[in-house]
KOLMAR-575092 format. One record per residue: residue number from 1; residue in one letter; x, y, z of N, C-alpha, C, CB in turn. Coordinates in Angstrom, 1 decimal. Glycine has a CB too. Layout:
KOLMAR-575092
R,resi,resn,n_X,n_Y,n_Z,ca_X,ca_Y,ca_Z,c_X,c_Y,c_Z,cb_X,cb_Y,cb_Z
R,NUM,a,X,Y,Z,X,Y,Z,X,Y,Z,X,Y,Z
...
//
This chain:
KOLMAR-575092
R,resi,resn,n_X,n_Y,n_Z,ca_X,ca_Y,ca_Z,c_X,c_Y,c_Z,cb_X,cb_Y,cb_Z
R,1,m,-23.6,-2.7,35.3,-22.9,-3.3,34.2,-21.7,-4.0,34.7,-22.6,-2.3,33.1
R,2,s,-21.4,-5.2,34.2,-20.2,-5.9,34.6,-18.9,-5.3,34.2,-20.3,-7.3,34.0
R,3,a,-17.9,-5.5,35.0,-16.6,-5.0,34.6,-15.9,-5.7,33.5,-15.7,-5.1,35.9
R,4,t,-16.4,-6.9,33.2,-15.8,-7.6,32.0,-16.6,-7.2,30.8,-15.9,-9.1,32.3
R,5,r,-15.9,-7.2,29.7,-16.5,-6.8,28.4,-17.4,-8.0,27.9,-15.5,-6.4,27.4
R,6,t,-18.5,-7.7,27.3,-19.3,-8.7,26.7,-18.6,-9.2,25.4,-20.7,-8.2,26.4
R,7,k,-19.0,-10.3,24.9,-18.5,-10.9,23.6,-18.7,-9.9,22.5,-19.1,-12.2,23.3
R,8,l,-19.8,-9.2,22.4,-20.1,-8.3,21.4,-19.2,-7.1,21.4,-21.6,-7.8,21.5
R,9,e,-18.9,-6.6,22.6,-18.0,-5.5,22.8,-16.6,-5.9,22.3,-18.0,-5.0,24.2
R,10,q,-16.2,-7.1,22.7,-14.9,-7.5,22.3,-14.8,-7.7,20.8,-14.6,-8.9,23.0
R,11,l,-15.8,-8.2,20.1,-15.8,-8.3,18.7,-15.8,-6.9,18.0,-17.1,-9.1,18.2
R,12,n,-16.5,-6.0,18.5,-16.5,-4.6,18.0,-15.2,-4.0,18.1,-17.6,-3.8,18.7
R,13,i,-14.5,-4.2,19.2,-13.1,-3.7,19.4,-12.2,-4.3,18.4,-12.6,-3.9,20.8
R,14,q,-12.3,-5.6,18.2,-11.5,-6.3,17.2,-11.8,-5.9,15.8,-11.7,-7.8,17.3
R,15,k,-13.0,-5.6,15.5,-13.4,-5.2,14.2,-12.8,-3.9,13.8,-15.0,-5.1,14.1
R,16,h,-12.7,-3.0,14.8,-12.1,-1.7,14.5,-10.6,-1.6,14.6,-12.7,-0.7,15.5
R,17,t,-10.0,-2.6,15.2,-8.5,-2.6,15.3,-7.8,-3.5,14.4,-8.1,-2.9,16.7
R,18,i,-8.5,-4.5,13.8,-7.9,-5.5,12.9,-8.5,-5.3,11.5,-8.1,-6.9,13.5
R,19,m,-7.6,-5.1,10.6,-8.1,-4.9,9.2,-7.2,-5.7,8.3,-8.3,-3.5,8.8
R,20,a,-7.7,-6.6,7.5,-6.9,-7.3,6.6,-6.5,-6.3,5.4,-7.6,-8.5,6.0
R,21,k,-5.4,-6.5,4.8,-5.0,-5.8,3.7,-5.6,-6.4,2.4,-3.4,-5.7,3.6
R,22,i,-5.9,-5.6,1.5,-6.4,-6.1,0.2,-5.3,-5.9,-0.9,-7.8,-5.4,-0.2
R,23,h,-5.0,-6.9,-1.6,-4.0,-6.8,-2.7,-4.7,-7.4,-3.9,-2.7,-7.6,-2.3
R,24,a,-4.3,-6.9,-5.1,-4.9,-7.4,-6.3,-4.0,-8.6,-6.8,-5.0,-6.3,-7.4
R,25,y,-4.6,-9.7,-7.3,-3.9,-10.8,-7.8,-4.4,-11.0,-9.2,-4.1,-12.1,-6.9
R,26,l,-3.5,-10.9,-10.2,-3.8,-10.9,-11.6,-3.3,-12.2,-12.3,-3.2,-9.7,-12.3
R,27,n,-4.1,-12.8,-13.1,-3.7,-14.0,-13.8,-3.5,-13.7,-15.3,-4.8,-15.1,-13.7
R,28,f,-2.5,-14.3,-15.9,-2.2,-14.0,-17.3,-2.0,-15.4,-18.0,-0.9,-13.2,-17.4
R,29,n,-2.1,-15.3,-19.3,-2.0,-16.5,-20.1,-0.6,-16.5,-20.8,-3.1,-16.6,-21.2
R,30,g,0.5,-16.4,-20.0,1.8,-16.5,-20.5,2.6,-15.2,-20.6,1.7,-17.2,-21.8
R,31,n,1.9,-14.1,-20.4,2.7,-12.8,-20.5,2.8,-12.1,-19.2,2.0,-11.9,-21.5
R,32,c,2.8,-12.8,-18.1,2.9,-12.2,-16.7,4.2,-11.4,-16.6,2.8,-13.2,-15.6
R,33,k,5.3,-12.0,-17.1,6.6,-11.3,-17.0,6.6,-10.0,-17.7,7.8,-12.2,-17.5
R,34,e,6.1,-10.0,-18.9,6.0,-8.8,-19.7,5.1,-7.7,-19.0,5.4,-9.1,-21.1
R,35,a,3.9,-8.2,-18.5,3.0,-7.3,-17.8,3.7,-6.7,-16.5,1.7,-8.0,-17.4
R,36,f,4.4,-7.5,-15.7,5.0,-7.0,-14.5,6.2,-6.1,-14.8,5.3,-8.1,-13.6
R,37,d,6.9,-6.4,-15.9,8.0,-5.5,-16.3,7.4,-4.1,-16.6,8.8,-6.0,-17.5
R,38,f,6.2,-4.1,-17.2,5.5,-2.8,-17.5,5.0,-2.2,-16.2,4.3,-3.1,-18.5
R,39,y,4.4,-2.9,-15.3,3.8,-2.4,-14.1,5.0,-1.8,-13.2,3.0,-3.4,-13.4
R,40,k,6.1,-2.5,-13.1,7.2,-2.0,-12.3,7.7,-0.6,-12.8,8.3,-3.0,-12.2
R,41,n,7.6,-0.4,-14.1,8.0,0.9,-14.6,6.9,1.9,-14.3,8.2,0.8,-16.2
R,42,v,5.7,1.5,-14.5,4.5,2.5,-14.2,4.6,2.9,-12.7,3.2,1.8,-14.4
R,43,f,4.8,2.0,-11.8,4.8,2.3,-10.4,6.1,2.6,-9.8,4.2,1.1,-9.6
R,44,k,7.2,2.6,-10.7,8.5,3.0,-10.3,9.0,2.2,-9.1,8.6,4.5,-10.0
R,45,t,8.9,0.9,-9.2,9.3,0.1,-8.1,9.9,-1.2,-8.6,8.1,-0.2,-7.1
R,46,d,10.5,-2.0,-7.8,11.1,-3.3,-8.2,10.1,-4.4,-7.8,12.5,-3.5,-7.5
R,47,l,10.3,-5.6,-8.4,9.6,-6.7,-8.0,10.1,-7.2,-6.6,9.7,-7.9,-9.1
R,48,v,9.1,-7.6,-5.8,9.4,-8.1,-4.5,10.1,-9.5,-4.6,8.2,-8.2,-3.6
R,49,g,9.6,-10.3,-5.5,10.1,-11.6,-5.7,9.4,-12.3,-6.8,10.1,-12.5,-4.4
R,50,t,10.0,-13.3,-7.5,9.4,-14.0,-8.6,9.8,-15.5,-8.5,9.8,-13.4,-9.9
R,51,y,8.8,-16.4,-8.6,9.0,-17.8,-8.7,8.5,-18.3,-10.1,8.2,-18.5,-7.6
R,52,t,9.2,-19.2,-10.7,8.7,-19.7,-12.0,8.3,-21.2,-11.7,9.9,-19.7,-13.0
R,53,y,7.4,-21.7,-12.6,6.9,-23.0,-12.5,8.0,-24.1,-12.5,5.9,-23.3,-13.6
R,54,d,9.0,-23.9,-13.3,10.1,-24.9,-13.3,11.0,-24.8,-12.1,10.9,-24.7,-14.6
R,55,g,10.8,-23.8,-11.3,11.6,-23.7,-10.0,10.9,-24.5,-8.9,11.8,-22.3,-9.6
R,56,m,9.6,-25.0,-9.1,8.9,-25.7,-8.1,9.5,-27.1,-7.9,7.4,-25.8,-8.5
R,57,p,9.5,-27.5,-6.7,9.9,-28.9,-6.4,8.8,-29.9,-7.0,10.1,-29.2,-4.9
R,58,a,9.3,-31.0,-7.5,8.3,-32.0,-8.1,7.4,-32.5,-7.0,9.1,-33.1,-8.8
R,59,d,6.2,-32.7,-7.4,5.1,-33.2,-6.5,4.6,-34.5,-7.1,4.0,-32.2,-6.2
R,60,p,4.7,-35.7,-6.5,4.2,-36.9,-7.1,2.7,-36.9,-7.2,4.7,-38.1,-6.3
R,61,n,2.0,-36.1,-6.5,0.6,-36.0,-6.5,0.0,-35.0,-7.6,0.0,-35.6,-5.1
R,62,s,0.9,-34.4,-8.3,0.5,-33.4,-9.3,0.9,-33.9,-10.7,1.1,-32.0,-9.0
R,63,p,0.2,-33.4,-11.7,0.7,-33.8,-13.1,2.0,-33.3,-13.3,-0.4,-33.4,-14.1
R,64,p,2.8,-33.9,-14.3,4.1,-33.3,-14.6,4.0,-31.9,-15.2,4.8,-34.3,-15.6
R,65,l,5.0,-31.2,-15.1,5.0,-29.8,-15.6,5.2,-29.9,-17.1,6.2,-29.0,-15.0
R,66,p,4.2,-29.2,-17.8,4.3,-29.2,-19.3,5.5,-28.4,-19.7,3.0,-28.7,-19.9
R,67,e,6.1,-28.7,-20.9,7.2,-28.0,-21.4,7.0,-26.5,-21.6,7.6,-28.6,-22.7
R,68,d,5.8,-26.2,-22.0,5.5,-24.7,-22.2,5.3,-23.9,-21.0,4.2,-24.6,-23.1
R,69,a,5.3,-24.6,-19.8,5.2,-23.9,-18.5,6.6,-23.5,-18.0,4.6,-24.8,-17.5
R,70,k,7.6,-24.0,-18.6,9.0,-23.7,-18.1,9.3,-22.2,-18.4,10.1,-24.6,-18.8
R,71,g,9.8,-21.5,-17.4,10.1,-20.1,-17.5,8.9,-19.2,-17.3,10.6,-19.8,-18.9
R,72,k,7.7,-19.8,-17.2,6.5,-19.0,-16.9,6.4,-18.7,-15.4,5.2,-19.8,-17.4
R,73,i,5.7,-17.6,-15.1,5.7,-17.1,-13.7,4.6,-17.8,-12.9,5.4,-15.6,-13.7
R,74,m,5.0,-18.4,-11.8,4.1,-19.0,-10.9,3.6,-18.0,-9.9,4.8,-20.2,-10.1
R,75,h,4.5,-17.0,-9.5,4.1,-15.9,-8.6,5.1,-14.8,-8.7,3.9,-16.4,-7.1
R,76,t,4.6,-13.6,-8.8,5.4,-12.4,-8.7,4.6,-11.3,-8.0,5.9,-11.9,-10.1
R,77,s,5.3,-10.3,-7.5,4.6,-9.2,-6.8,5.5,-7.9,-6.8,4.2,-9.6,-5.4
R,78,l,4.8,-6.8,-6.7,5.5,-5.5,-6.4,4.6,-4.7,-5.5,5.7,-4.8,-7.8
R,79,n,5.3,-3.8,-4.8,4.6,-2.9,-3.9,4.2,-1.7,-4.6,5.5,-2.5,-2.7
R,80,i,2.9,-1.4,-4.6,2.4,-0.1,-5.2,2.6,1.0,-4.2,0.9,-0.2,-5.5
R,81,n,2.5,0.7,-2.9,2.8,1.7,-1.8,3.1,0.8,-0.6,1.6,2.7,-1.6
R,82,d,3.1,1.5,0.6,3.4,0.8,1.8,2.4,-0.3,2.2,3.5,1.8,3.0
R,83,t,1.2,-0.2,1.8,0.2,-1.2,2.2,-0.5,-2.0,1.1,-0.9,-0.5,3.0
R,84,t,-0.1,-1.7,-0.1,-0.8,-2.4,-1.3,0.2,-3.0,-2.2,-1.7,-1.4,-2.0
R,85,m,-0.1,-4.3,-2.5,0.7,-5.0,-3.5,-0.1,-5.4,-4.7,1.3,-6.3,-2.8
R,86,l,0.6,-5.5,-5.8,0.1,-6.0,-7.1,0.8,-7.4,-7.3,0.2,-5.1,-8.3
R,87,m,0.0,-8.4,-7.4,0.6,-9.8,-7.5,0.1,-10.4,-8.8,0.3,-10.7,-6.3
R,88,g,0.8,-11.4,-9.3,0.3,-12.0,-10.5,1.0,-13.4,-10.8,0.5,-11.1,-11.7
R,89,a,0.5,-14.1,-11.8,1.0,-15.4,-12.2,0.5,-15.7,-13.6,0.5,-16.5,-11.2
R,90,d,1.2,-16.5,-14.3,0.8,-17.1,-15.5,-0.1,-18.3,-15.2,1.9,-17.5,-16.5
R,91,v,-1.2,-18.5,-15.8,-2.1,-19.6,-15.7,-1.6,-20.7,-16.6,-3.6,-19.3,-15.9
R,92,i,-1.4,-21.9,-16.0,-1.0,-23.1,-16.8,-2.2,-24.0,-16.8,0.3,-23.8,-16.2
R,93,e,-2.7,-24.2,-18.0,-4.0,-24.9,-18.1,-3.9,-26.4,-17.6,-4.4,-25.0,-19.6
R,94,t,-2.8,-26.9,-17.4,-2.7,-28.3,-16.8,-3.1,-28.2,-15.3,-1.2,-28.8,-16.9
R,95,f,-2.9,-27.0,-14.7,-3.3,-26.9,-13.3,-4.6,-26.1,-13.0,-2.1,-26.2,-12.6
R,96,s,-5.0,-25.2,-13.9,-6.2,-24.4,-13.7,-6.7,-23.9,-15.0,-5.9,-23.3,-12.7
R,97,p,-8.0,-23.5,-15.1,-8.5,-23.0,-16.3,-7.8,-21.7,-16.9,-10.0,-22.7,-16.1
R,98,k,-7.8,-21.6,-18.2,-7.3,-20.4,-18.8,-7.8,-19.1,-18.2,-7.5,-20.5,-20.3
R,99,a,-7.0,-18.1,-18.1,-7.4,-16.8,-17.6,-8.3,-16.1,-18.6,-6.2,-15.9,-17.2
R,100,t,-9.4,-15.6,-18.2,-10.3,-14.8,-19.1,-10.4,-13.4,-18.6,-11.7,-15.5,-19.2
R,101,s,-10.5,-12.5,-19.5,-10.6,-11.1,-19.2,-12.0,-10.6,-19.2,-9.7,-10.2,-20.2
R,102,g,-12.4,-9.7,-18.3,-13.7,-9.2,-18.2,-13.7,-7.9,-17.4,-14.7,-10.2,-17.7
R,103,n,-14.9,-7.2,-17.5,-14.9,-6.0,-16.7,-15.7,-6.1,-15.4,-15.6,-4.9,-17.6
R,104,a,-15.8,-7.3,-14.9,-16.5,-7.5,-13.6,-15.6,-6.9,-12.4,-16.7,-9.0,-13.3
R,105,t,-14.3,-6.8,-12.6,-13.5,-6.3,-11.6,-12.5,-5.2,-12.2,-12.7,-7.4,-10.9
R,106,y,-12.3,-4.1,-11.5,-11.3,-3.1,-11.8,-10.3,-2.9,-10.7,-12.0,-1.8,-12.2
R,107,i,-9.1,-2.5,-11.0,-8.2,-2.0,-10.0,-8.4,-0.5,-10.0,-6.7,-2.5,-10.3
R,108,m,-8.8,0.0,-8.8,-9.0,1.4,-8.7,-7.9,2.1,-8.0,-10.4,1.7,-8.0
R,109,l,-7.2,3.1,-8.6,-6.1,3.8,-8.0,-6.7,5.2,-7.6,-4.9,3.9,-9.0
R,110,d,-6.7,5.4,-6.3,-7.2,6.6,-5.8,-6.0,7.5,-5.5,-8.1,6.4,-4.5
R,111,t,-5.8,8.5,-6.3,-4.5,9.3,-6.2,-4.6,10.4,-5.2,-4.2,9.8,-7.6
R,112,e,-3.4,10.9,-4.9,-3.3,12.0,-3.9,-3.4,13.4,-4.6,-2.0,11.9,-3.2
R,113,s,-3.2,13.4,-6.0,-3.2,14.7,-6.7,-3.7,14.5,-8.1,-1.8,15.4,-6.6
R,114,a,-4.1,15.6,-8.8,-4.4,15.5,-10.2,-3.2,15.1,-11.0,-5.0,16.9,-10.7
R,115,d,-2.0,15.6,-10.6,-0.8,15.3,-11.4,-0.5,13.8,-11.3,0.4,16.1,-10.8
R,116,e,-0.7,13.2,-10.1,-0.4,11.8,-10.0,-1.4,11.0,-10.8,-0.6,11.3,-8.5
R,117,a,-2.7,11.4,-10.9,-3.7,10.8,-11.7,-3.3,10.8,-13.2,-5.1,11.5,-11.5
R,118,k,-2.8,12.0,-13.6,-2.4,12.2,-15.0,-1.2,11.3,-15.4,-2.0,13.6,-15.3
R,119,e,-0.2,11.2,-14.4,1.0,10.4,-14.7,0.6,8.9,-14.8,2.0,10.7,-13.5
R,120,l,-0.2,8.5,-13.8,-0.6,7.0,-13.8,-1.4,6.7,-15.1,-1.3,6.7,-12.6
R,121,f,-2.3,7.6,-15.4,-3.2,7.4,-16.6,-2.3,7.3,-17.9,-4.2,8.5,-16.7
R,122,q,-1.4,8.2,-18.0,-0.6,8.2,-19.2,0.3,6.9,-19.3,0.4,9.4,-19.2
R,123,a,0.8,6.5,-18.2,1.6,5.3,-18.2,0.8,4.0,-18.4,2.4,5.2,-16.9
R,124,l,-0.2,3.9,-17.6,-1.0,2.6,-17.6,-1.9,2.5,-18.9,-1.9,2.5,-16.4
R,125,s,-2.3,3.6,-19.5,-3.2,3.5,-20.7,-2.4,3.4,-22.0,-4.1,4.6,-20.7
R,126,a,-1.1,3.3,-21.9,-0.3,3.2,-23.1,-0.8,1.9,-23.8,1.2,3.1,-22.8
R,127,n,-1.1,2.0,-25.1,-1.6,0.8,-25.9,-2.8,0.1,-25.3,-0.5,-0.2,-26.0
R,128,a,-3.7,0.9,-24.6,-4.9,0.3,-24.0,-5.7,-0.4,-25.1,-5.7,1.5,-23.3
R,129,k,-6.3,-1.5,-24.7,-7.2,-2.3,-25.5,-8.5,-1.6,-25.6,-7.4,-3.7,-25.0
R,130,v,-9.0,-1.1,-24.5,-10.4,-0.4,-24.5,-10.2,0.9,-23.6,-11.5,-1.4,-23.9
R,131,m,-10.6,2.0,-24.2,-10.7,3.2,-23.4,-12.1,3.6,-23.2,-10.0,4.4,-24.2
R,132,e,-12.6,3.3,-22.0,-14.0,3.5,-21.6,-14.2,5.0,-21.4,-14.4,2.7,-20.4
R,133,m,-13.3,5.6,-20.6,-13.4,7.0,-20.3,-12.0,7.6,-20.2,-14.2,7.2,-19.0
R,134,e,-11.7,8.6,-21.0,-10.5,9.3,-20.9,-10.4,10.1,-19.6,-10.3,10.3,-22.1
R,135,l,-9.2,10.3,-19.1,-9.0,11.1,-17.9,-9.6,12.5,-18.1,-7.5,11.1,-17.5
R,136,g,-10.5,12.8,-17.2,-11.1,14.1,-17.2,-12.0,14.4,-16.0,-11.9,14.3,-18.5
R,137,e,-12.5,15.6,-15.9,-13.4,15.9,-14.8,-14.8,15.3,-14.9,-13.5,17.5,-14.7
R,138,t,-15.3,14.9,-13.8,-16.7,14.4,-13.8,-17.4,15.1,-12.6,-16.7,12.8,-13.6
R,139,f,-18.7,14.8,-12.4,-19.4,15.3,-11.3,-18.9,14.8,-10.0,-20.9,15.1,-11.5
R,140,f,-18.3,13.6,-10.0,-17.8,13.0,-8.7,-16.3,13.0,-8.5,-18.3,11.6,-8.7
R,141,a,-15.6,13.6,-9.5,-14.1,13.6,-9.3,-13.5,14.7,-10.2,-13.5,12.2,-9.7
R,142,e,-12.4,15.3,-9.7,-11.7,16.2,-10.5,-11.0,15.5,-11.7,-10.6,17.0,-9.6
R,143,q,-10.6,14.3,-11.4,-10.0,13.5,-12.5,-10.4,12.1,-12.4,-8.4,13.6,-12.5
R,144,f,-10.9,11.5,-13.5,-11.3,10.1,-13.4,-11.1,9.5,-14.8,-12.8,10.0,-13.0
R,145,a,-10.7,8.2,-14.9,-10.6,7.5,-16.2,-10.9,6.0,-15.9,-9.2,7.7,-16.8
R,146,s,-11.4,5.3,-16.9,-11.5,3.9,-16.8,-11.1,3.3,-18.2,-13.0,3.4,-16.4
R,147,f,-10.4,2.2,-18.2,-9.9,1.6,-19.4,-9.4,0.2,-19.1,-8.7,2.4,-20.0
R,148,q,-9.2,-0.6,-20.2,-8.6,-1.9,-20.2,-7.1,-1.7,-20.7,-9.4,-3.0,-21.0
R,149,d,-6.1,-2.1,-19.9,-4.8,-1.9,-20.4,-4.4,-2.9,-21.5,-3.8,-2.0,-19.2
R,150,q,-3.2,-2.8,-21.9,-2.7,-3.7,-23.0,-2.6,-5.2,-22.6,-1.3,-3.2,-23.5
R,151,f,-2.7,-5.5,-21.4,-2.6,-6.9,-20.9,-4.0,-7.4,-20.5,-1.7,-7.0,-19.7
R,152,g,-5.1,-6.6,-20.8,-6.4,-7.1,-20.5,-6.9,-6.8,-19.1,-6.5,-8.5,-20.7
R,153,i,-6.2,-6.0,-18.3,-6.6,-5.6,-16.9,-7.3,-4.3,-17.0,-5.3,-5.5,-16.0
R,154,y,-8.5,-4.3,-16.2,-9.3,-3.1,-16.2,-8.8,-2.2,-15.0,-10.8,-3.5,-16.0
R,155,w,-8.7,-0.9,-15.3,-8.2,0.1,-14.3,-9.2,1.2,-14.2,-6.8,0.5,-14.6
R,156,m,-9.2,1.8,-13.0,-9.9,3.2,-12.9,-8.8,4.0,-12.2,-11.2,3.1,-12.0
R,157,i,-8.7,5.3,-12.6,-7.8,6.2,-12.0,-8.8,7.3,-11.5,-6.8,6.8,-13.0
R,158,h,-8.6,7.7,-10.2,-9.5,8.6,-9.5,-8.8,9.6,-8.7,-10.5,7.8,-8.7
R,159,f,-9.1,10.9,-8.9,-8.7,11.9,-7.9,-9.9,12.7,-7.6,-7.5,12.8,-8.5
R,160,e,-10.4,12.6,-6.4,-11.6,13.2,-5.9,-11.5,14.7,-5.9,-12.0,12.7,-4.6
R,161,g,-10.4,15.2,-5.3,-10.1,16.6,-5.3,-11.2,17.4,-4.6,-9.9,17.2,-6.6
R,162,n,-11.8,18.4,-5.2,-12.8,19.3,-4.6,-14.2,18.7,-4.8,-12.7,20.6,-5.2
R,163,k,-14.3,17.5,-5.2,-15.6,16.8,-5.5,-16.0,15.8,-4.4,-15.7,16.2,-6.8
R,164,k,-15.5,16.1,-3.2,-15.7,15.2,-2.1,-17.2,14.9,-1.8,-15.1,15.7,-0.8
R,165,m,-17.6,13.7,-1.5,-18.9,13.3,-1.2,-19.3,13.9,0.2,-19.2,11.8,-1.3
R,166,d,-20.5,14.2,0.4,-21.0,14.7,1.7,-21.2,13.6,2.6,-22.3,15.5,1.6
//
């Protein structure tokens, strides 16, 4: 065998040592600030930064900023933990289609304890639009819940506990 690594071996090494982070990016129809004020309280953290549409430099190749976009959020984010961020923006129909809500995607919070699951469930499900499953024990988790929050975002809260998969 050659002393130099094959391309496949190099790719396998890279695959196991390089991993992109996954962050959730949420679109809103004008209530991003309200939603992120809520989420920063839920996750007990501050916003990392916020840009508004009226803070953007003018671009001669883009349509003019509509009056109703002023003060709306172009981008904001907060850290949920050391490796995960929650990001969001208001959708301005001049620039992109209106945000629609659906249950094709959930944000799944895998907690470290049953107490953390209960705390997050109580905070995030306040004024929930849809409660699919109240927090409780299932065959696959000590604590699990799924719901649509007051802003139209779908969440799952999960604490596997003693129900670990084989």
